[in-house]
N, C-alpha and C positions, 0 to 999 in steps of 0.2 A: 110645716108639712112633716108628717111622720116619716121615719126611715122606710116603713113598709110601703107607704104611698109613693115615695120617691122611687123606690125599686120597681114598683108596678108601672109607673109612668115611663121609666127608662126602658123597661121590657117591651112596653107597647110601642114605643118609638122604633125599637130595633125590629119588631115584627112588621111594621108598616113600611120599612125601607123597600124600594123597588128591587125586583130580581136582577136588573141590570147592574146595580151597585154591588150586589153580592157576587155576580159573575166576574166583575172587575177585581174584587177582592180575592176570589179564587185564583186569579192569574198570578198572584204572589206566592201561592202555596203549591206544593206537589199534590197530585190527585189523592195520594195516600193520606196526606195531612188533611186535605179537604173533607174526604169521606169520614175520617176518624173524628174530626172536630164537629162536623155539621149534620151528618146523616142521621145521628141519633137524637137530634133535637125534636123534630116533628116531621110529619109527612111532607110539608112544603119543602123543607131543606133536603129531605131524602130524595124527593123527585128532582130537585135542582142538581144534586150531585150525580144522580143517575143520568141526567141529560148532559152535564158538563164533563164529568170525569171519564175519560176514555183511555188515558195513558197511565200504566201502573209499573213503576220501577221498584221492585222489592229488594233492592240492594240495602243491606244493613238493617232491614226491618225486623221487628220482633215477631216471633211466632204468633203471639196474640193478635197483632194487627192483621197478619195474613189470614188467620182464621176468620176474623170478623169480616174482612172485605170480601173474601170468597163466599162467605155464607150470606151476606146482606146485599151485595152489589150484583147487578145484572151482567154476568160475564160476557154474554153475547153482544153487549154494546162496546166491549173493549176494542181499541184499535192498536194498542201497543202494550207489550208485556216484556218484562225483564226478570229472569230468574238466575240465581247463582249459588253454587256450592262452595263459596269461598269461606275464609276463616270466620267471617262475621255471621254467616248464615249456613252452617254446615248441614248437609242433608236436605236443603230446601227443595231442590229439583225432585228428588225421590219422593219427598213428602207431598209436594204439589201433585205429582202424577198419581199418588195414591188416592187423593181426594177428588181429582178431576181428570177427565179424559181429554187429551189434546185433540184428537180427531173429532170428537163429538161436540166439544165446547169452544174450540179456539180456531177453527178453520177460516173464520172471517178476518183474522188479524192482518194488519198491514205491516207491522214491525214486530219482530220477535228476537229476543236475546236470551240465550241459554249458555252459560259459561262455567268454567271451573268444574266440569263434570268428568266422570270416568268415561273412557272410550266406549264401553258397552252401552252406557246410558245414552250417550250422544248418538250412536248409530241407530238405536231404537227410536229415538225422537225423530231422527232424520227420515226414517222410513214412514213416519206418520205425517210429516208435514209436506209430503209430495202432493197432497191434495189441497194445499193452501194456495189457491189460485189468486188471492188478493194480496199476497205477501210481496211487499216492495223492498223491505230491508230485513236481512237475516244475519244475526251474529251467533255463532255456535263454535264450540271448541272441542279439542281432544278427539280428532278424527284420523283414522288411518284410511286413506282413499284407495288402497290397492284393490279391495274387493267390492267397492261400492259401485252400483250401476250408475249410468249417466242420469242426472236429474235435470228436468226441464220445468222450472217454475216461471211461467210466462210473464208474470208481472215483476219479478225480482230485478232490481236495479243496483242494489248495494249488498255486498256480502263481506262479512268479517269472520275469518276462520282461524283456528289453531289446528294445524294438521301437518302430516308428512309432506314430502315433495313429490307426491303422486296425485296429480290434480285433474286427470282426464274426466273425472266424474262431474265437474262443473264447467268444463270448457265450452259447452254448447249454450250456456245461459248468456243472454245478451246483457251483460253487466256494464254499468257506467263507472262504478267504484268498487274497489276490492282492498281489504286489509288482510294480509296473510302473515301469520306467525308460524315459523317452523318450530314445531313442538316435538314431534316424534322422530327419533333416530331409528327408523325402521330398517330392517335388514334387506328388504326387497330393493329392486332397482328404482331409480328416480325417473319420473316422467313429469317434469314441471312445465306445464303449458297453461297459458292464460287466455281468456276470451279476447278476441281481437277488437271487440267493441270498447275496451277499457279506455277511460279518460283520466281516471284517478287511481293510483296504486300506491299502497304503503306496505312495506315488507319489514318484518322483524326476524333476523336470523341470528343464530348463536352457535353455529358449527363451522369448523374449518372448511373452506371451499364453497360455502353457501353462496357467497356473492358471485363467484364465477358461474355457478349454475344459473343464477338469476339473470346475469348479463345475456346468457344464451336465450333465455325465455323472453327477454325484452325485445329481441330483434323483430318480432312479429307485431309489435304494438305501435303501429304508425300513428294511431289517433291519440296516444297518451299525451296529456297536457300537464299533469302533476305527478311527480315521482318522489317518494320518500323511502329511504332505506336506513335501517338501524342494524348494524352488524356488530354483535357483542363478542365475537370469537377473537380472542387476542392472538391466536396462533396464525392469523392471516398475514399475508405478505404486506409490505408497505403500500398504501394506496397510491395509484398513479392517475393523475388527472388527465393525462393524454389519452389513456385507454377509454375513459368515460367520454371525453370530448369526441373521439372518433365514433363511438357508439351513437351518441346523440345526433351528430351530424348526418350519419348514414341511415339510422333506423328510427329515430325519434324526432322527426322534423317539427312536430307541433308542441314539443315540450317547453313549458313556460316556467315551471318551478321544479327545482332539483334540490331536495333537502336530504342530508345524510349524516350519519355518525359512524365512523369506522374505527374500531379498535385494532391495534397491531402490536407486534413485539418489537421493542426498541433495543438494539444491541450496539448502539453507537453513542458517542458522548458529545460530539461537537454540535453547536447550534447550526452550523452550516449545513449539516445533513437535514435538519428540520426545515431550514430555508429552501433546500432543494426540493423537498416534498411539497411545500406550499407553492413553490414556483410552478409546479405542474398544474396547479389549480388557479394560476394567476395570469394566464394567457389572455390576449385580447378577447378571445371567445368568452371566457368566464367573466372578466371584469368590465369590459366595455359593451360587448354585445348582449350579454345576459344579466349583468350586474349581480353575479353570484360571488359570495365571499366565504372565506374559511378561517378557522383557528385550529391550532394544534396545542394540546396540553400534554406535557411530559413530566416525568419525575427526574430528579437529579441523578439517580442511580443509572448506571449504564444498561443493565439488564432489567427492564421493567416494561409495563404496559403503557402505550401511548394512545392518544385519542385525537382523531382528526374529524372535525364536524363543520357543517355549513352554518353560516350566520345570516339572519337570526336563527337561533336554535329552535328546531321545530317539534321537539318531543317533550312529553311530560316528565320523563325520567332522565335525571342527570347524575352522573357519577363524578366525584372529585377524586382524581388519581394523582394530582400533582402536589408537591410539597409547598408550592407557592404560586399563586396566580400571576405573580410578576414574571414568571419564567415562561408563560404562554406566549406563543407567537401567532400573529394574525396579519392578514392583508387588508383589513378594514380600519378606517379611522376611528378615533376614540369617541367622537360624537355619535357615530352610527351604532356604537356598541350599547348605547343607553337602553335600547329596547330589545336587546338581543336574547334575553332569557325570560320573556314574559309568559312563555308556554310551560315553564317548569313548575311542577307541583310536588314531585318527589325528589328529594335530595339524598344521594347515597355517598357517604364519606368513606372512601377506601384507603386513605393515606393520612399520615400525620401532617396535616396542612397547617402551616404557620400563618399564612396570609390568604384568607378566603376572598374570592371575587365578590366585591361589595354589590355589584349589580345583581348577582345571584341571590344574595341574602335579602335584598329588599323586595324580592318578588314574593308571590303568594305561595310560599312553601307550606304545604299541608302535611306531607309525610316526610319524616326524617329517619334515615337508616344509618346507624353508626356501627361500622364494622371494625374500626381501628381503636385500639385501647387508649392511645394518647390523643385526647381531644382537647382543644383549646376552648375553654368555657366562654371567653370574651366574645367570640363570633356567634356562639349559640344564642347569646342574649340579644343579638341583633336581628334574629329572624322574627319578623313581625307577627306572623301567624302563631308563633309559639309564645310570644311575650305579651301580646295585646289581646284583650278580650274580643273574641270573634265567635260567631256561630260556626257551623261547619264541622268537619270530621278530621281530627288530628290524630296521627298515629306515630308510633315510635317502634322501630325494630332494631334491636341491639343485643349483644351478649350481656350477661349480667355483669361481667368484669368491667365492661365499658360504662355501664350505668353506674356502677359503684365508683368508678374513677371520676366521672363528671360531677357526681354529687359529693365528692370528697368523703367517701364512705358514709353517705347519708347524713353528713354534718352540715352541708351547704344549704342553709335554710331557704334562700331565695330560689335556687335551682329546684329544690324539692317542692317548693310551693308552686312554681311555674308548671312543673311536670304534673303535680296533683290536679291543678285547675284546668290544664289544657289537653292533656293526653286522654283520648277516649279509647284508643286501641293500642295495646302493648303486646309486642311479640319478643320474647326472650329466647334468642337462638343465635347461632354463629353464622347462619346463612339462611337462604330462603327455605331450606328444608331442614328438618331436625336431624341432628347427628347423634350417634350413640356414644360419642366421646363423653367420658364421665364428667368433664369440667362443665358440660352444658346442663347438667341436672342441678336443680335448685334445692338447697338444703333448707331445713325448717327455719333456722335463724335468718337465712337470707330471705325466705318467703315472708317472714314477719315484717321486714323492712319494706318489701313490695306492697304488702297489705296496708301498712301504715300510710304510705304515700298515695297509693292509687285506688284504694277501696271506695272512696267517695264518688268518683266520677268515671272510673274505667268501665267501659261497656263490653269490650272485646279483649280477651286474653289468650295468648298462646304461650305455653310453658312446658318444661320437662321436669318431672319430679321422680323421686325414688319409689314412692309407694302410693297405692290407691287410697290408703288411709289419710294421706295428706289432702287428697282431693275432697274427701267427705268431711274430714275434721277441720280443715282450714279454709280452703278455697271456696267451696260451696256455702259454707257457713258464714264467712266474713265478707266475701265479695258480692254483696247483695245487688249491685247495680249491673251485673253482667247480663248481656243479651246473648253472648256466645262464649264458649270456652273450648279451646283445643288443648288437650293435655296428653303428653307422651309419658307413659309410666314405665320405669325400668323393670320392675318386677312383673313377670309375665309367666303364666303357666296354669296348670290345672287348679281350679278353684281360686284363682287370683284375678279374675276378670272383673271389670266394672259393669254392673247391670242395674236396671231400675229396682229389681228385687233386693239386690245387695245393698244399694243405697238406702232403701227403706228400712232394711234390717239394722243399719248403723244408726239411723236417726228417723224416727217416725214422722218428723216434720217434712222430710223429703217426699213423703207421699202426696203432699199438697203442691209440689213443684210441677209446673206445666213445662215440659221440655221434650225435645226429640233427640234421641241418643243414637249416634252412629259410631260403631267400633270397627277398627281396621288394624288387627294385630295389637301392637303396643299403643296405638293411637286411639284416643276417644274424643269425640266432638259432641258438644252439647249446644243445642239451639233452644233458647229459653222463651217461654211465654210469660205468663204472670208469675211474679215472685211473691211467695207468702211467708218466707222466713224472716 
């Protein structure tokens, strides 16, 4: 049989497979992957994707795929939508609102997520979704609630927000679940109130005194069954389990799960002081009645940040602040610790840690943030998701100096090869936000090393450079796999901005680039579609 006949026969068999088999196959793919792979084949598969694909998460998607899906798919069939203006998809929310009207096209949604946006954009969207009477789940960020009117979405049961501590605007919603991240340090007075119908509450705080305000708000939540609090403000006082025990006994009689992580300032040296803290969370109420356990991580230095958290650890983000895991104290046995860190996906190393917690390294660490210059390469090699071939999205956030150190000035071939193959998102900065400190700007010779190692597979890059010419002459020309680029340019002034016209003037090939450009002062964000360079 000829190759052509064999090919036709195989194609015929594929076409004759029942729809039920394809629908089962679609279950292993995201709706975006399904539409992108099948909808363009023929009308049969297009109709199948129209019927099956109702949930669209545009996180980390290219502009090309978003354009195709919004143009070819029936938006009025969608049940769930996620948009984000994060580093991987800068300007996505604004761009989406330009091509589609929320009120006219999406009022039928049952779940909506819009995050990492500016406050003005969020407030505008919030005013439009008041008519979304089918909405059951809403995730939205960057809100100042001071001047917002009360909102009553009759079907809403779950809300996740990033906002200030003025929450009167949603207290009348009959919520079952709420995730609240304190994001804005607004100057107005606080008015933290939660719906009394809540059964599940997760809070992320990062300002001094935030937990005290939360405890007051919790007193009215008698139906609460699950509570999780992550307080990252190191200025806080030492946690006291007796205070929480009294609150739970008096005001939270239905509470079954209490997960927490409290940072605090340690100004003592003896381990007996740590034992004293743990003892307040080791009463019969905690250990026998509730089976709740804790661990405390500290650094050997007297004046340093310490961290007390419940076990099993319940959050995706974990910070290493200790010089050695052997110095951590806990009131749980070693056998029970085996499953204690299964939720962790992002590992942040803030200290020169000589002995890393093996249970932490063996978990599915996807994102690695290195903020300390002295890193021990031996435990980096043990992180499975960074050393073994896996699908998924791996990211690395670190200052250039740390990256240079762990690669032995780019001479460690094994480490460079691992980074090249595994890292899809690279953020070169000293913290979560860019700093104007000169040491954070990447020089041309340093950038050449980055391009050599990361250009083949890196899809998302955040970097600070001295000149816009570096952006046009090196980054855009050599990093052809990029889906997004966030660049902070030191030079800034009249006739020194980056624009589409300026880029085309530098290189006519840039005219063929499909991208959405957002500028904010010194910062420029590119979200790419098709790449033709």
